[in-house]
matplotlib code that plots the C-alpha trace (Angstrom):
import matplotlib.pyplot as plt

x = [-2.4, 1.4, 1.4, 0.2, 3.6, 5.1, 8.0, 8.8, 9.4, 5.7, 4.6, 6.9, 4.7, 1.6, 3.1, 4.3, 0.8, -0.7, 1.6, 0.8, -3.0, -4.8, -7.2, -4.1, -2.6, -5.9, -6.0, -2.3, -3.2, -6.0, -4.0, -1.0, -3.2, -4.9, -1.6, -0.3, -3.4, -3.1, 0.5, -0.3, -3.0, -0.6, 2.2, 0.0, -1.1]
y = [13.8, 13.8, 11.6, 14.6, 16.2, 13.6, 12.4, 8.8, 8.0, 8.7, 6.0, 3.3, 2.6, 2.6, 0.1, -2.2, -2.0, -3.0, -6.0, -7.1, -7.1, -9.5, -6.8, -4.7, -7.6, -8.0, -4.3, -4.5, -7.5, -5.8, -2.6, -4.6, -6.8, -3.7, -2.0, -5.2, -5.4, -1.7, -2.1, -5.1, -3.1, -0.2, -2.5, -4.1, -0.8]
z = [11.2, 11.1, 7.9, 5.9, 6.5, 4.1, 6.4, 5.4, 9.1, 9.8, 7.3, 8.7, 11.8, 9.6, 7.3, 10.1, 11.6, 8.3, 8.0, 11.6, 11.1, 8.8, 7.5, 6.6, 4.7, 2.9, 1.9, 0.8, -1.3, -3.0, -3.7, -4.9, -7.2, -8.6, -9.3, -11.0, -13.2, -14.1, -15.0, -17.2, -19.0, -19.6, -20.7, -23.4, -25.0]

ax = plt.figure().add_subplot(projection="3d")
ax.plot(x, y, z, "-o")
ax.set_aspect("equal")
plt.show()
């Protein structure tokens, strides 16, 4: 996989594919929500 090389350009097509597919948006929503909850927990400590 070329994404392992860590070039940001390799991630752009993946991100656009995620935004174009409903399941991708669902996954992004879960990840984003989890990150927000985690940040809230850290901020309250």
